[in-house]
N, C-alpha and C positions, 0 to 999 in steps of 0.2 A: 798477330802478324798480318792477317788478311785485312782487317780494318785499317791498319797502319798503311798498307799498300794502297787501299782505296783512297784514304785521306791524302796521301802523297800524290796520287794521280789527279786529284782535284785541287791540289795546292792549298789544302786546309792545314793550318798550323796544328801540330800535335805535341802534347806533353806526355812523355812516357815516364810513369812512376814504376820503379822496379826495386822492391825491397832487397833483392840480391845484389844490386849495384850500390856500393857505398857512396858513389857520387850522384845518386839519383836526386832529382828535385823532391822536396818534401811537401807534406800536407799538414803542417802545423796550424791548428785552428787559431792560434794566437796571432796570426798575421793580420786578421781583421783589426781595424782601428777602434771600433766601438766595443768597449768591455762588456756591455749588456748583450750584444749580439753574440759575442764569443761564449758568454755564460749560457745562453739559451741553446746554442749549437752543441756544446759539450754535454750539457745536462740531458738534452734530447737524445743524443746518441747513447749515452750511458743508460738512460732509462730504457731504451729499446733493447739494450744488451742484456738487462737482467729483469725486465718486467715480466710478470706472469698474468695470464688472463684469469678472470674470476677472483681478483683480490678482495679480501674482506676489508672492512673499514680500518682495522688496525694495521694491516699490511700497506694500505694506501697512505696512511698517516706516516708510517716509517719511511716509505719511498719519498714522500713530500719533504720530510725532514732532511733526508739524504740529498735530494736535489737542491734544496735551499742552500745547504752547505757547499755543494759543488759550485753553484752559481756565484755565491758570495766569494769563494776562494778564487774563482776565475777573474772576477772583477778586481780583487786585491792584487793578484799576480800581474794582470795586464797593466794596472796603474803603477805598481811599485817595483816589480822585478827589473824593468829596464833602467829605472832611476838608480837602483842599487847595484847594477851590474853592467856599467858602461854601455847602456843602450841595448844589451842583449835581449833577445826575445825569450819569454818564458816558454815552458813546454809542459806536456802532460806528465813528464817525469817530475818536474818541480811540484806539480799538483799532488802527485802520489806521495812525494816526500812530506808534504804538508799534512796529508791524511794520516801518515804514519807518525808524525812528530808535531803535535799541536803547538809546541813552543816556537816553531818556525812561523806559524800563523801569528802568534802573539808578538814576536819580534818585528815582523813586517808591518803589522797593524800599528805598533808603537811608532815605527818610522813614518807611517802615513800620517799619524796624528801630529807629528812635528811640523807638517805643512798646513798652515791655517786654511788655505783655500780647499785643499783636498779633504781636510778634516770636516769642513762644513759640507762639502759636496757628498761625502760618504758617511755622514753622521749616523744614518740608520744602520749601515753595515758595521760601523765601529761598535755600536750598541749590541748588535748581533754577535760579533766576535767576542766581546767581553763576556757575554752571557754563555756562549756555547764552546769557545775554544781557549779562553784564558785559564791559567792554572787554578784560579779560584772561581771560575764560572759555575753558576748553579746548574747548568745543563750539560756540562762537559762530558760526564760519564754517559749520558743518554746519546749525545752526539757521536762519541766514539763507537758506540754500539750500532747506531743507525747508519753511519757512514761506511761501515765495513763492506757492504755489498759493492758499493762504487769503488772502493779501494781494491777489492778483490778483482773486479773487472779490469781496472787499469793495470794491476799487477800482471794478470794473465796476458793482456794485450802487449805490454812493454817487455815481457820476458823474451819475446822473439826478437833477436838483434836487428833483423831487416825492417821489421815493423816499427821498432823503436826508432831506428834511424830516420824513417819517413815521417813519423808523427812528432818527433822531438827535434827536428832540424831547426837550428836557430838562425841560419843564414840564407839558405837556398830553398825558398818555398814558392808554391804557386800563389799568385794573386787571384783569388777566386773571382772577384768582381771583374777584373781585367779579362780573364779567361772567357767569362760569359759575354762580356761586351764585344770581344773580338771574334766570337764564334769559334773558339778553339776547341779541339777535341782532347780529352784527357783519357789516356789508357793506363790501367793499373794491372800489373802482373800479379795474379793471385794464385800462386802455386800451392795447392793444398798441402802437399807433402812437405814443402819447405816452411810454410807459414803456420802450421798447426791445424788442428781439426776444425776450429771455428774461425 
């Protein structure tokens, strides 16, 4: 509240994000236009949430497999979810649903393959999904195992209704690039008792 008062005194635009306010502006990372940028942002944040220092080679490999899955699903969601859902923005909840049900990944990937231009653009990702997420994929079992830490982190994060409302907002979100370009201040209410220990 003190920083809000200072910003108001200097006529600096302020965005207030409050998980306890159901009408609060959101922080859905899928608001970016570039699917690759979204993938890197989400995988970087998830990596920081569950990474350990002093990882051995096997742990590092598992983490890389998990982050590869996260990034490819981000790209798939950003490209296809709006096309299949009247322009709606995907969310981290949609990603968690895909982690928990690989058939959703297969269905969306099959829809992507119907568009020749997208199928060509995402040829590498299609091959990846066929190998790691399709029901007859040779690495499906391994992917299910290695993606579990990322799914667990998302599940914990989205279990708190206010946080879920902020991160999974489909319609009312900050435009990060605009906020930076305009020199706006963004304040986030982080009430530890309301939002969980972490």
